KELODREN-427740 format. One record per atom (N, C-alpha, C): residue in one letter; x, y, z. Coordinates in pm, whole numbers, plus 50000, padded with zeros to 5 digits. Each point is the difference from the previous one (the first is absolute). Layout:
<sites>
aXYZ ...
</sites>
This chain:
<sites>
m043604097648449 m500794997649857 m500505011349954 k499065011549985 k500675015349990 k501235004350053 l500024995550097 l501295008350110 l500974990049943 f499764984950015 f501164991149931 f500525006949871 r499085000849906 r500585004349847 r500835014450023 i499505008150101 i500865013450018 i501314995650054 t499884993150118 t501344996150069 t500904990749895 l499384993649911 l500664988949911 l500775011949903 f499155010249968 f500405012249869 f501195004550092 s500085003450116 s501045007550071 s501124991049995 c499974989750030 c500804991550015 c500834998049874 l499025002249903 l500874995649893 l500845014449936 l499275009350022 l500785012749973 l501355002450119 a499934993950087 a501125001150080 a501174991749952 c499434990549948 c500894988249957 c500445005249908 f499425007749870 f500725006849911 f500785010450019 a499525007450082 a501015010750082 a501314995450030 f499744992050033 f501384993050103 f501064993849893 y499414993649889 y500934992249900 y500595012149906 s498985010449986 s500595010649930 s501035007950034 f499845003550143 f501305002650117 f501084993649986 q499684985649999 q501244992149958 q500774999049888 a499074999549907 a500935003249856 a500455011949978 k499455013350030 k500705011450033 k501245000650073 t499834993250116 t500995000650071 t501264993749963 k499694989149957 k500854989749885 k500805007549899 e499155010249921 e500745004949866 e500745012450107 e499855006850108 e500995011750073 e501044992950064 k499734987149961 k501284991550093 k501405003149925 k499965003149864 k501095001149945 k501045013450059 y501304996450003 y500635012750023 y501454997549916 v500425013049987 v501445000349924 v501045006750078 f501014990850067 f500835005050099 f501365003249883 a500435010250091 a501925001649943 a500804995550105 i501164995349995 i501134999350102 i500505013449998 n500245004250111 n500165012350060 n501274996550068 n501225006649953 n501224997350055 n500395009650113 l500004997250137 l499865014550068 l501595006550013 r500904992449943 r501205006950033 r499985012049857 f498784997649936 f500065010849857 f498665009650012 l500395008750102 l498735012950020 l500655012449982 n499135008449903 n500535011149949 n499725010450127 t501035001950063 t500055009250085 t501725001850063 p500695011350009 p501344998850052 p499784995950111 e499615001350084 e500464997550146 e499754984650027 y499124994749916 y499514983650051 y500214989649880 g500545003749872 g499984993049906 g500985004249886 i499764990749895 i500715002949873 i499245015149923 l501265007449932 l499485008449929 l499744994449857 s499025006149934 s499274994449909 s500944996449853 h501145010250025 h500465004249840 h501044991650000 i500374990650116 i501334989549959 i499714985349996 n500634992649904 n499714989849997 n501004991850024 a500024987350034 a501334992950039 a500384986649930 e501234998049990 e500754988849940 e500054999749887 n500035008849906 n500284996749839 n501495002949958 y500574991249988 y501635000649968 y499945002049822 h501375008949975 h500164999349869 h501715003849985 f500554997749902 f501375001549954 f500205012249961 d501055005450075 d500135015849953 d501134997149939 q500025005049873 q500984997449867 q501285007450040 d499625012750015 d501245009950044 d501104995750108 h499134996050132 h500954997650094 h499824985050012 k500034989549922 k500014987749986 k499574992450145 n498915003150057 n499564991950116 n498475004850003 w499314988850098 w499034995350025 w499015011550066 v499175008149983 v499225012550100 v498604992050011 k499425008150107 k498704999650001 k499515009549918 n498644996149940 n499125010449898 n498785000950092 n499795013950037 n498915000950077 n498945008549952 e499124995749917 e498875006049917 e499315009750123 l499975011849910 l499075012850081 l498584999049972 f499285000350152 f498485005849969 f499975011950055 y499265006349923 y499845015450036 y499365001450163 p500665008550080 p499795001050098 p498615008350040 i498594997949912 i499205012650034 i499394993950138 d500074990850056 d499304997350132 d500955000150105 t501515005549986 t500525000150105 t500515013549989 d500565006349903 d500515012049974 d499335013950025 l499504999050087 l498945012150074 l500885007950130 v499625013850012 v500305005450122 v499654993950115 s499204991350005 s499294989650126 s500094992149974 p500874990650017 p499914988049989 p499084989350037 l499444990749919 l498674993550056 l500494992750138 t498925005150101 t499964990250116 t499804984949999 l500034988650074 l499774990249958 l498474999249997 e499305006750037 e498184997449986 e499895007249887 d500755010549960 d499895002549838 d500454990349910 a501134992350043 a500344991249888 a499084987949975 v499314996450122 v499374986450014 v498855006449924 d499305008550040 d498945007049940 d500184999749815 l501005003549957 l500164999349876 l499994988149917 e500954990150096 e499914987149944 e499054990549983 i498695003250104 i498904994949972 i498965006649929 n500135012449964 n499425006249885 n500724995749868 l501155001149980 l500324993349847 l499554985450002 a499874993050089 a499914984449975 a498384999449964 m499635009550092 m498224998749955 m499505005949888 k500735011149955 k499725003949827 k500414989749920 s501064987350038 s500414992649877 s498894988050027 g499045003250107 g498884987650016 g500374991750103 i501225001650038 i500474989650121 i499035003050147 n499814990050057 n499145003450109 n500754990750121 g501105001050012 g500604996750137 g501394996749988 f500914997650112 f501605000849974 f499844987050106 s501234994649930 s500784987750086 s501215004250067 l499895006050100 l501215006150080 l501134990950007 l501265002849942 l500974988950008 l500695002050134 y500044993450110 y501155002650092 y500944989949996 i500935002449999 i501214992249949 i500965000150136 l499924985750051 l500824999250133 l501515004149981 s500315005750093 s501165005049993 s500914999350160 e501305000249986 e500574997250175 e500175015650045 n499695009849899 n499915013550038 n498805003750073 r499895001650119 r498835005450022 r499345012650008 k501335008149963 k499355015749975 k498944997649870 i500494993949928 i499384995649839 i498914995950024 l499444991050100 l498404993050018 l499395009550080 d501065011350123 d498865010550069 d499245008849854 l501215001749914 l499465008349884 l498864993649939 f500094986649970 f498774996249898 f498835002050114 d500314996050112 d498585000950080 d499845012950012 h500455009349987 h499605012350004 h499255004849881 i500394995949862 i499405002749883 i498784992849994 i499824985950065 i498594993249963 i499285009250093 d500434999750130 d498845008250081 d499375014849938 t500925010449918 t499735008549919 t498924995049890 y500254988349944 y499174998949877 y498614995950076 v499884993650096 v498844997550095 v499105014950049 k500935007950010 k499345012250062 k499635007049886 v500534999949896 v499545009649864 v498564995149961 i500014985950014 i499044994449914 i498705003550106 q500234998050126 q498825003650083 q499595016050003 k501295008749995 k499435012450002 k499475004749872 k500224993549853 k499415003649893 k498924994249933 g499774985050103 g498964994349990 g500304993049846 y501044994749941 y500034995049885 y499504984550005 d499524997949907 d499734985849990 d500884993649947 f501154997150045 f501434993949957 f500384988350100 k500424993149990 k499814987350079 k502084996850024 l500094993550098 l501674996850038 l499834988350062 m501364993549950 m500494988450083 m501384997150009 i500654993550064 i501065002950039 i500744985849925 a501305003349934 a500634986749936 a501675001550048 i499864983750018 i501744999450079 i500704997049935 k501325002149961 k501124997749936 k501114993950091 f500614988350000 f501124996150100 f501084997949897 e501175008650024 e500874998549920 e500884990750069 f500864992749893 f501164992750076 f500955003850071 g500294990850091 g501365006250092 g499365004750123 a499035001750026 a499655006850117 a499744988250110 d499955002250108 d499944991450111 d498394994249990 v499634987649973 v498644999149977 v499074998850156 h500774997050094 h499234999350097 h499535015650100 q501305008849962 q499775012850034 q498915008649896 g500314992949862 g498855004549913 g498754996550028 i499514987150065 i498764999850004 i499265006050129 y501065001650086 y499355005350119 y499785016149972 e501015006749912 e499915013749982 e498785002449884 c500014994049942 c498634998649921 c498774997250080 g499784993950054 g498804995850088 g499605008350092 t500925007050039 t499945009550103 t499535013849953 r500874999649895 r499355014249950 r499014999849923 l499534992649926 l498834998549934 l498585000850095 a500544993550133 a498725000350092 a499785016050072 k501505004050021 k499715018050012 k499175005949901 i500404997849862 i499435008649901 i498414998449992 y499484985050009 y498734997450012 y499345004850107 d500505001150111 d499855001850133 d499425017950020 q500985007249929 q499785014550002 q498965004049911 s499814991249909 s498964999549887 s498484994050007 k499754997250140 k498864993850010 k498525004449933 d499885013349992 d498805007449940 d500335001149840 f501134995449961 f499975001149852 f499294992249924 k499265005349915 k498734991149944 k500454992849834 n501575007749950 n500254992649888 n500994993049980 w500294995050122 w501174985849967 w498864990249895 y500994996349903 y499104989249920 y499774988150071 t498854995549976 t499734987950096 t499584987549875 i500264987450027 i499654987349950 i499254990450072 n498504997649951 n499254994850161 n500155008050086 g499995012250035 g499835006150117 g501155004250059 n501124993149994 n501495001650039 n500875006549900 k500605008250094 k501005008849950 k501044989049903 a500065008349907 a501464989749871 a501175005650042 l500894986350031 l501485002949999 l500584993949886 m500685012349919 m500634990249868 m501574997650041 f500174988349955 f501494996050044 f500835000849851 y500485017549963 y500604998949872 y500854992049939 k501275002750087 k500944986549970 k500785000650150 s499964984950006 s500304990850151 s501004991649979 k500634999249930 k501024989849959 k500955005350136 g500205010950029 g500955001350118 g499604995250150 l498534989949990 l499704998050128 l500574981149974 t500484996749900 t500744988849982 t501655000849945 s500584988649953 s501334997449967 s499924996849877 l500975002549930 l500664997949851 l499894981850007 k500534994050128 k500354984850013 k498334992950001 e498835006750047 e498814997750028 e499355000249837 i500125006649959 i499465004949874 i500184992649912 k501844993149998 k500394992249911 k499424984750032 k499724997650108 k499444985350037 k498525003349957 w499355006050022 w498465003949952 w500224999549860 e500805003649905 e499655001549864 e500484983849943 k500964994850075 k500284985049928 k498894989950072 s499125004050108 s499114989850030 s499104996849918 k499244989149996 k498914995749935 k498705003250045 d499185003549954 d498535007250030 d499484991350147 s500114988649983 s499664990650102 s500845000650154 e501195005649962 e501055002550110 e500055014150045 l499265008249921 l500095015350031 l499495003750151 d500985003650089 d499565003450102 d500895016650046 m498805007249992 m500655017850057 m499285003450102 s499734989250089 s499215006050134 s500945007350077 a501424996750019 a500685010250059 a500355016849976 y499474998949882 y500155011549902 y498495008850049 f499074992750006 f498725004149990 f500045002650180 d500504992850057 d499985005950159 d500355011850035 r501025003349934 r501025012850015 r498665012949985 i499564994549880 i498845012549962 i498935001650122 d499624987150031 d498664998150084 d500605008050158 e501555001650011 e500285002550116 e499745017750033 i500435006349873 i499605012149949 i498655004250064 t499354993649939 t498305001850035 t499604996350114 s501004994150074 s499444997450153 s500205012450070 y500645008949970 y499945012150086 y498815007249964 l499155000149911 l499275008449932 l498634993250063 s498585005549977 s499094996550066 s499414988249897 k499124989150027 k499304993449924 k499495002049839 d499705015249992 d499555000349865 d500765007449894 i500924991049972 i501024999449882 i499894988649898 s500075007349876 s499864990049875 s501515001849925 v500584990349980 v501444997649959 v499664998049856 i500545009849919 i500284998349860 i501494994049976 y499984988249948 y501514994249993 y500445001749853 n501355001549979 n500674999049890 n500384988549970 a499744992249900 a500294987549968 a501605001249920 f500994989250069 f501504998449942 f499884995749840 w499164990549962 w500074994349885 w498665001149926 p499925007349878 p498595000749942 p499774987849936 g498764996750021 g499464984649929 g500774986950107 r500655003250108 r500024986550081 r498975000850077 k499034989949973 k498784995450050 k499754997150122 r501284993750041 r500074994550160 r499955012050086 e501245007649953 e500025014450096 e498555006950023 i499345003349884 i499025007450001 i498884990350142 e500124985849962 e498804995550076 e500644999850163 l501314997950067 l500405002250073 l499635013150066 a500595013049915 a499685011850047 a498395003650058 l498904994049909 l499005003050015 l499204993050139 e500874989850033 e499614992750138 e500365007650128 r501045009349956 r500315012050111 r499415015949993 f499805004949860 f499955016149975 f498964999449927 e499275012349984 e498875003949915 e499864996949863 t501115007049947 t500434997449837 t501305000949969 i500105001149895 i501524996749917 i499965010649862 y501275008250014 y499955004949835 y501704998349964 f499955001449868 f501474999949942 f500295012849973 e501605004450043 e500265015049964 e500624998949843 k500005012849954 k500585006249878 k500204990849900 s501414997149966 s500234991649869 s499054987150010 r499624992250128 r499554985950002 r498535000749921 m499395015550015 m498634998149994 m500165002049825 l501305001449939 l499614996649854 l499724987349947 r500204991450033 r499654985849985 r498694998050005 q499124999049913 q498725002549998 q499244985350027 k500754987649980 k499654988650034 k499994997750132 k501215007150091 k499984996950129 k499185009150081 i499565011249952 i499055007850061 i498574993049964 d500074990949884 d498454996449998 d499794986950115 l501384992050012 l499954992450136 l499645005550118 l500595007750025 l500075008950136 l498245001250016 a499675008349890 a498515004450015 a498844991550019 s500524987849936 s498734987049988 s500434994450146 i501144999150079 i499944995550147 i499195009950071 l500555010049997 l499105013950085 l498574998649993 k499514998449892 k498605001849931 k499234988550081 s500594985650007 s499594985050070 s500025004150133 k500645004950058 k500155005950119 k499375011850063 q499575003649926 q498885017250008 q501045009750083 r501325001449939 r500895008250030 r500215011849942 p500395010150019 p500065013849876 p501034997849964 f500065004849840 f501114999249917 f500555013350009 i501465000149977 i500495012149986 i500985000749852 q499685012949938 q500734998849883 q501215011850032 t501454995549956 t500725012450024 t500495003049846 v499945015749980 v500445005249892 v501235006849978 m500905000849920 m500955006349977 m500005007149849 h500915012549988 h499585005149864 h501514998649941 s501144999950083 s501545000749971 s500934984849974 g500975002849955 g501154988950029 g499985000350142 i499964987850050 i500475000150161 i501224996550047 s500804994549899 s501254994650074 s501195001249882 s501285003050037 s500655000449898 s501394996650041 y500894996549932 y501234990550025 y501535006049931 f500934998750027 f501395004049921 f500224987149936 v500025001049872 v500834986749964 v501285001249922 h501264990150042 h501055001049929 h499794995549880 n500585006949866 n499864992849896 n500704989549949 s501234995350100 s500904988949946 s499214986950026 d499325002150117 d499214985250033 d498824999750022 h499225014050001 h498365000849986 h499874997650158 k500875000850094 k499404998750137 k499585013250082 k498984997750087 k499905013650067 k500795001950096 k500375016850013 k500855001850080 k499265011250092 p500565002750094 p499375008850128 p500525015749966 v499335010450008 v500665013850004 v501565000250073 r500004997350106 r501475001750030 r501024992649933 h499884990849937 h500694988349927 h500485013149894 i498875006549888 i500335005349903 i500795015350038 t499505004950112 t500405011450042 t501895001150034 s500084988750113 s501094997650027 s501164994849936 n499564994049878 n501004994149908 n500165010449898 k499025011049990 k500365009049939 k499934997049825 m498914987649983 m499694998049834 m499455009349943 k500684997749910 k499975009149854 k498314996949941 i499545013349936 i498614997649967 i500114989149872 n500754996849948 n499574988649906 n500314985650066 e500265002150128 e500184984150039 e498774995850076 c499025007050035 c498654994450031 c498575007149957 y498994997950022 y498925005549950 y498794996150107 k499165004250003 k498755002650117 k498904988749951 e499424988850037 e498714996550004 e498905003650049 y498875001449965 y498455001150074 y498994989149966 d499474996750096 d499084990750021 d498795002549875 n499635011449996 n499165001149919 n499775017749937 l500195001749868 l499775013349980 l499055004949906 h498694994750036 h498745001749941 h499495013850031 l499145003149930 l499475014250013 l498564999850098 s499184998749955 s498805001650110 s499494985550010 r500434989749941 r499644988650020 r499854994050141 g500875002150095 g499744998550119 g499075005850086 i499535010149968 i498545004750024 i498764990649951 r500315000249863 r498884993749930 r499414986150035 d501254994350005 d499974984150063 d499434997550130 g500545008050065 g499775001550158 g498645003550063 f499435011849944 f498504998949970 f499054991549978 k500524993349874 k499094988749902 k499954989950101 s501104993850074 s499874991850085 s499375003450135 a499975011850021 a499335001450122 a497964999649959 m499895004049917 m498494998349970 m499704988249948 k500924993849938 k499704981549980 k499634994650160 h500955002150105 h499854992650074 h499155006550118 d499445011749945 d499215011050143 d500705001350098 a501215006049981 a501175002050095 a499085010950117 e500294993950150 e499365009850100 e501095012949988 i501304999849984 i500965010350024 i500894999549831 v499935011550000 v501585002649873 v500905006750066 m501244992750033 m501245006650065 m501035005749897 l500195012649995 l500905004549887 l501125002750089 d501154995149944 d501304998950066 d500775007849878 s500645011650058 s499595008050154 s499335012549959 w499795008650077 w499445013350016 w501365009749972 n501104995950067 n500935011850006 n501624996050028 t500004987349957 t501474993650022 t500815002149862 f500545010149998 f500685009549887 f501094990849954 l500754994550101 l501104992149939 l499904988949915 e499044991249980 e499354989649938 e499275003949905 h499645015049953 h499445005549876 h498614994449999 s499494989950087 s498784995949999 s498935010050037 h500335011750036 h498885007150100 h498705005149935 f498865002450053 f498965002149938 f499705018150020 r501085004150066 r499855015550059 r500285009149867 p499505009949991 p500075007849870 p501085006650021 s501025000449911 s501235005250011 s500605006249858 y501115011649996 y500355002349890 y500774992249928 n500564988450057 n500124987149864 n499454994149960 n498684994950057 n498744988949947 n499305007549927 g499755015850046 g498885010249948 g498654996650059 w499015008849984 w498564993650068 w498974993849926 g500664994949895 g499054989149896 g499874985950089 l500704997550070 l500194986150079 l498455002450113 s499815012350015 s498734997450102 s498765000849945 v499865007649858 v498774999749916 v499774983249972 l501264996049964 l499684985849923 l499354990050134 l500775001650121 l499674993250136 l498585001150032 n499535011250002 n498645005750007 n498844993049894 s500295002249922 s499344989649900 s499614985749998 y501384994550045 y499784982050026 y499405000650136 i500455007350064 i499075002450153 i498545000849980 d499625008949939 d498305001149955 d499694986349937 e500544993749909 e499644987449958 e499764986850094 f501035002050091 f500334987850105 f498835004850080 n499155012049999 n498985001450119 n498995000349936 h499784996049835 h498744997849956 h499485014549969 r500985011049992 r499355011849959 r500465003749858 t499435010349935 t500434998849847 t501325012450020 p500784997349930 p501165010050016 p499835010749922 e500305011450034 e500245013949891 e500904996049896 e499305008249898 e500884996849882 e501455007450040 s500784990749936 s501755006350037 s501114992549902 m501025008249978 m500494993749902 m501915002550043 v500564989550010 v501544999950085 v500804994949927 m501245007249986 m501284996349896 m500944997150116 v500654988149973 v501064991550076 v501024998249920 y501515001250022 y500794997549935 y501314999950094 l501174992149926 l501214998950114 l501305009049914 p500705008650071 p500655007049933 p501134991349968 k500465000649870 k500914994249943 k501345003550020 q500984993150067 q501295000249981 q500895000849863 n500725010149980 n500735003649881 n500974988849990 e499734987949941 e501104990449964 e501245003549953 e499995010749958 e501415004249908 e500835004750125 d499455008350091 d500985002250108 d500204991750081 k501444998050029 k500754988050073 k500105004350153 s499625012350053 s500355006250118 s498944995150110 y499054989749937 y499314999050122 y499664979049983 l498924999350104 l500314986149993 l498404994849910 m500034991149941 m499054991549892 m499334994750115 y498504998249941 y499034990650072 y499284991249949 k499884989750013 k499344989149924 k498694995350114 n499114992149936 n499214992350038 n500454985650033 r499744994750129 r500494984550029 r499404992749905 k500684988949937 k499834991249919 k499544987950051 s500064995850131 s499714990650059 s498834999950069 y499925013750056 y498825003150082 y499495012649956 s499105003849886 s499585012649986 s498464997749979 y499155012350027 y498625000849977 y499915002649854 k499674986649899 k500005000949893 k498565007249936 d500355011749926 d498885008749931 d500314999549877 p498934993049930 p500415001049820 p500015011349953 n499615012550056 n499955013349936 n501225008050052 f500714996250089 f500855006750105 f501304998149896 e500415011549973 e501645002249923 e500385014850038 k501465000350011 k500295012050062 k499685013349941 k499604997849865 k499725014749945 k498315000549980 n499274993850107 n498505000650020 n499755014050075 i498685005049911 i499565009750073 i497984996150012 e499775001650129 e498664993950027 e498775007450021 i498834999649948 i498925009450047 i498954992950049 v499605002450138 v499074991550039 v498735011349972 t498564992449983 t499025009649985 t498924992850057 y498635007650063 y498994997750017 y499225009049947 l498984992949900 l499115009649924 l498454995550022 d499085011950028 d498584995249973 d499824996049883 a500555005349883 a499584997749864 a501414999749925 p499864994449872 p501125000849922 p500665013849994 a501525002549956 a500655010249975 a501064998649915 e500215013549922 e501674994749940 e501215007650054 l500904992849989 l500875001450071 l501365005849914 y500605010750038 y500805006649927 y501325002450070 f501214999349961 f501204998550068 f501075012849913 r500325009750050 r500895010849913 r499265000149895 n498585004150026 n499155007649882 n499874990949901 s500344985150021 s499804990449883 s499094987650058 y498954998249869 y498714992050074 y501064981750032 v499354997150099 v500454985750032 v499054989849976 k498984999850041 k499034990549992 k498765006050084 t498964990149973 t498495006450086 t500044991350101 i499995003150110 i499594992150146 i498904997450076 p499804987249971 p498704994250059 p499085007050121 e498904998250058 e499675004250143 e500664991450083 g499975001950124 g500484989350129 g501755002450025 r500414992850041 r501434997050028 r500764994049866 q501265009949964 q500804997149890 q501435002250026 v500514991349946 v501705004749999 v500365000649853 t500665009749969 t500705002949885 t501514999450008 h501094997349917 h501264998650003 h500235007149876 l501045010350023 l500485007349875 l501764998150032 a500315000749875 a501564998649978 a500515012950067 w501294995850088 w500735010150084 w500805012649886 k499475006850020 k500705011449923 k500465014550101 g501015004650007 g500705012750091 g498775010449940 g499775011050079 g499275007849980 g498765005450082 s499195006549981 s499005006050060 s498764989850041 t499205000450109 t499044991650052 t498595003749982 d500015010749852 d498735002449974 d499114987149987 a498725002350040 a499334988949933 a498565005250043 f498644995049912 f498505003350036 f499444991749934 l498665002050055 l498744991049928 l499195009449925 k499564995849904 k498465007249906 k499114990850036 r498925007850037 r498594992849976 r498965009549945 n499484998049861 n499155008449949 n500525010149964 g501284999449950 g500745014349975 g500595007450077 a499634999750125 a500405004750139 a500984998550066 r501015006150025 r501264996750067 r499654996250137 l500794988850067 l499454996650125 l501364994550086 m500435000950104 m500734992450095 m501675000949939 d500435013849988 d501195001249991 d501154995650073 i501294992849941 i500904998350130 i501065009349900 k500565010350077 k501195010049946 k500445001650150 s501484997649989 s501054999550126 s501005005149944 p500685009050086 p501685004749985 p500934988750029 k499434990450054 k500804988149998 k500164993549853 k500964995149940 k500324993949875 k500024985850042 v499844994849882 v500324987449968 v501484997749967 c501044994750084 c501345004449975 c500774988650050 s501244998949912 s501054990750102 s500885010350095 v500324991550093 v500565008350105 v501534994250011 k500705009650068 k501344993750038 k500314990650134 d499345008050105 d500444996950110 d499014989850083 r499034996349948 r498894993950068 r499924987349971 n500554990050091 n500694987949975 n498784987850082 n499115008150053 n498934989650043 n498935007449922 p499054987949926 p499055008049895 p498704999950117 v500105016149957 v498685005750062 v498795001949906 k498754994649994 k499205005849918 k499705011649999 v499325005249894 v499465013050038 v498054998449944 y499415004750089 y498455001549977 y499645012449977 l499555002649866 l499335015649986 l498334996749995 s499365009550023 s498654996549975 s499075014549940 n498784998049966 n499265013749975 n499585007350079 k500264994350113 k499505007950157 k501035005550076 d501454999049933 d500925006550078 d499925014150067 p499625004949846 p500095015150035 p498795003450136 e499004994350036 e499455003950103 e500434997350107 l501014985350005 l500354993850117 l501115009450053 y500605006849914 y501235008650015 y499635010250049 a498985008049932 a499155010850038 a499725001650189 n499324988949992 n499504997950146 n500934998150105 m501084994649974 m500964997450101 m501065013350007 i499955009349879 i501015011550018 i499205008650072 s498514999949987 s499135010650092 s500375000850133 m499594984650034 m500114996450146 m501365005750071 l501144992749919 l501175007150025 l500345013549997 a499695006349932 a500055015849970 a499125008150097 e499054994250047 e499085009250118 e500834995750126 k500594986550010 k500554998550148 k501045006350016 e501055006449847 e500965005750083 e499565015350017 v498975006249950 v499935012549996 v499085000750159 n499244990650018 n499114998550115 n501035002950101 f501464997150001 f501184999950154 f500225016849982 f499475008649906 f500285016150012 f498805006650025 k498924996549975 k498945003649974 k499445008650119 h499934994050150 h499975007250101 h501365007750060 r501104997849967 r501085005750028 r500225012849956 f499585001849872 f499665011349900 f499105007449995 l499074996550071 l498245002049988 l499665002749825 l500294989949928 l499545003249867 l498545000549959 s500025010949932 s498454999849970 s499674988049894 d498734998849997 d499554989549904 d500295000149834 i500175011749968 i500705004549856 i501544998049978 k500735002050124 k501214994849992 k500494986150035 y499114993450077 y500124987150039 y499514993049860 q499355004549897 q499604992249909 q501005000449920 i500785013549984 i501065004749876 i501024992150047 w500494996250130 w501094992950027 w499834986349981 v498854995850017 v499674985249994 v500334994449826 g499255011349898 g500575000149901 g501484998749943 i500695009350063 i501265002049957 i500804983050109 e499884993250071 e500204988150009 e499514988749922 k498885001849955 k499624989649919 k501025000949836 k500195008849961 k500675003649892 k501104995050018 k500715005050132 k501624994550005 k499904986150026 m499124989050051 m499824988450015 m500184992949880 e498755006549885 e500034993449887 e501235001449905 y500595012250028 y501665002949891 y500484989750062 y500504998850144 y500654990350061 y500024982649917 i498894999050019 i499604984449952 i500145001149846 s499405010049932 s500164997449861 s501475000649971 n501005008750058 n501014999749949 n501154989050068 l499584994950078 l500684987850058 l499514986749870 v499335000749947 v499174988949924 v500715003249865 e500085010849972 e500235003449830 e501574996850001 n501015002850114 n501255001950003 n500344984650070 e499204990049980 e500394990150098 e501324994349952 k500755000449903 k501094995149935 k501245009350029 d499625011950045 d501075007750072 d499475012150091 m500264993850111 m499765006150130 m500655014250037 k500825002049915 k500905010450031 k499245010149956 v499625001449858 v499135007349938 v498645004550069 a499454991050047 a498604998950098 a500315010950143 f501314996550062 f500405006850108 f500695017049967 s500114997549876 s500205017949946 s499075007449982 k499194990549932 k498455009149986 k499375004850106 i500194988850128 i499405005750110 i500215010050091 k501245002649957 k500965011950101 k499455012149902 k500024998349868 k499625013949951 k498505002150034 y498844987949996 y499035004750030 y499775003950142 e500774996250100 e499685004750155 e500305013749986 k500875005349942 k500125014950040 k498445007649947 g499684996749874 g498755005749992 g499014995750096 y499864989650037 y499194995850101 y500205010150146 k501015002150000 k500055008450147 k499905014049973 a500205005149882 a499265011449961 a498485003350013 k499494988649960 k498135001450016 k500154997250131 i500614994050080 i499575001950164 i500415013050036 k500905005349968 k500365014050072 k498945007149929 d499435002749916 d499185009749954 d498854999550092 l499494986750030 l499014996550100 l499865006050144 l501334998450029 l499845001750154 l501045012850027 s499525005950107 s500925011150071 s501354997250021 p500865009149964 p501674998950039 p500674991050123 f498905006450095 f500074990050144 f499424986749991 n499034992449960 n499704989849973 n500484991549880 y500525008849900 y500794993549915 y501784990550060 k500395009850069 k501274998750102 k499604986950078 i498975000050086 i499724989550074 i499664988049895 w499284999049905 w499824990449904 w501324992849948 e500965010149930 e501264996050001 e500614991550102 e499925002850120 e501234997050131 e499324984749990 i498404996849995 i499454989750028 i500004992449862 i500045000249906 i500514992549888 i501364994749998 s500915010550039 s501414996450011 s500394983750106 e499145002050116 e500004992450103 e499104985549986 k499115000949868 k499264986949968 k500714989949953 m501175002250005 m500934986949929 m500694993350141 e499075002450102 e500644991450127 e499984986749966 y498734993749952 y500374985849963 y499884997449860 a499575007549928 a500424997049845 a500775011549920 k500814993649970 k501545005849944 k499545001149821 p500405012549965 p500204999949825 p500054991049962 l499134996249849 l499784987249938 l501494994849961 e501025012749969 e501194991749952 e500924993650117 d499715005650102 d501014994850125 d499624986050044 y498854995349965 y499284985750055 y501344988449972 d500334993550124 d500894990349985 d499194989050099 i499974989549903 i499544986450080 i500544997050114 y501424999750007 y501004996450127 y499675011750103 d498985008350012 d499625007750111 d499094989150061 f499154990449965 f499294994250060 f500434985650088 e499544996550088 e500564987250073 e500204986749947 n499114998649904 n499884983349983 n499404999049832 s499974987649972 s499565001249856 s498515000249997 y499365001250113 y498575005449978 y499735012750002 n501385007550006 n499595013650009 n499325008550121 l500094994850103 l498875002550109 l500985013750045 l499515008350025 l500285013250037 l500164999650191 q500845006350043 q500145001850145 q498975005350054 a499404994450073 a498845004650078 a500105001050156 y501124999950013 y500024997150177 y501425006150035 
</sites>
């Protein structure tokens, strides 16, 4: 009997340990992925330089024509004497993501008839695998497939299936592929190119009882037939809320998600989540933070027009305007994570990490600022049932000067807009997470007392400084003080939100330190630098990068002033290097510096037309 009691007690302990492990495993199953467009990688040899943005058009009043307006990102991660290698760039992307709270990339594999581009994708994916293995990062990967319209379907299926098979075969020992029920997750990000417009229109008109998408599903199955059987397909629904499509797809695939703007429709999300829960399938929440689509609209008939129509017909600035699906501030993030927690999402999918041309990227940049990473980290902590650190993030939308008619006006779409009762073009938004109440001050004026927890405060738009801080028990804490000003802008026709936070100085300092050390390391052994000279040189490089950033930000409205100041600064910078080195080494340094623009031209000389296509893919072959 005693032995039986001991055995029973041991079994109970084992059961308790097993269920505790299961509960812990379930809690740890939550992931935050970001769509990583392989065409935007920050190394001159393999991808896009970080300070070029794509496809912003404005009307040049002086020359009476439409021109592309390409906003500058300060090239601190490419403007180095030793440009980033592919492995460096991949490592940087992973680290930037992890510092934002992201623990996985969904690598966007865009099917193209250009096999050299696909070879480049294969090489980049292989590098991600190797870097994660080499560094031992706890960071997951999955492949996301995108089929563009116009490509040959049968050839695309074959190319996709065989190339995926090769990628997975070469990474047999890679343990960081994200899995669902033990199978590698394969995401179909956009796959309308696998079907035809005629088929789509037929399905749209079909009653639910007559809906038959089997031919389309067969094409997805054909792709996976090239792979081993350990694949779980994540299907992208065509129509949010069409219950029949969801039911049909779940007969074939592991789970379903809605992309981008479709995730703004909460009732549709709730329906999807309830169906997935009833079938015990994982729920995926898509989150974006910015306007995700825009259209040129003719004033006379208010009909949408493509860019080529506007530019080829040389339409005047007062003949058209631009509409955006959503111009909300941080609401996309707030609502997205709220929905993710409501439905116990297994994955939050950020759309995207680095697709600059849609302005929806979460990657830190000169335009968006670093505060987005702080805000994201805070929400990810909540999503993972961790208590966030105290933080304060300011969000605002640069306001276009409506009196100046030399550039395009933008409007929120009336028929299909993400309605936010607090949104208005003049708003400034402050998002806080506090352990205890604190008093908010903006430009040294008391605003209100902010309660503990997550709070959103809206302030009236007014140009000027971004100075804000909190006070608790008479002590000042969490300052936001940036050289970036709340201002109207002349040539920024796509609404780019600015995110500033109390942690920006620390984040900038860490990045600048890393890059300054990389720059000096290139010369350390060549010049046999002593430790003292090494540290002095690192300090010189840090000050240079800090000056460049603050100067570009302060003179955002007049880049000629910024470039003029930078040229003057460079004279003093070179003099400091000259004092540090021997005459012989200084001469070598000058020669290397003059040659370092093999890939990166001076900032003033950048021309978008040097690049291959609308995705700005640099020639890598």
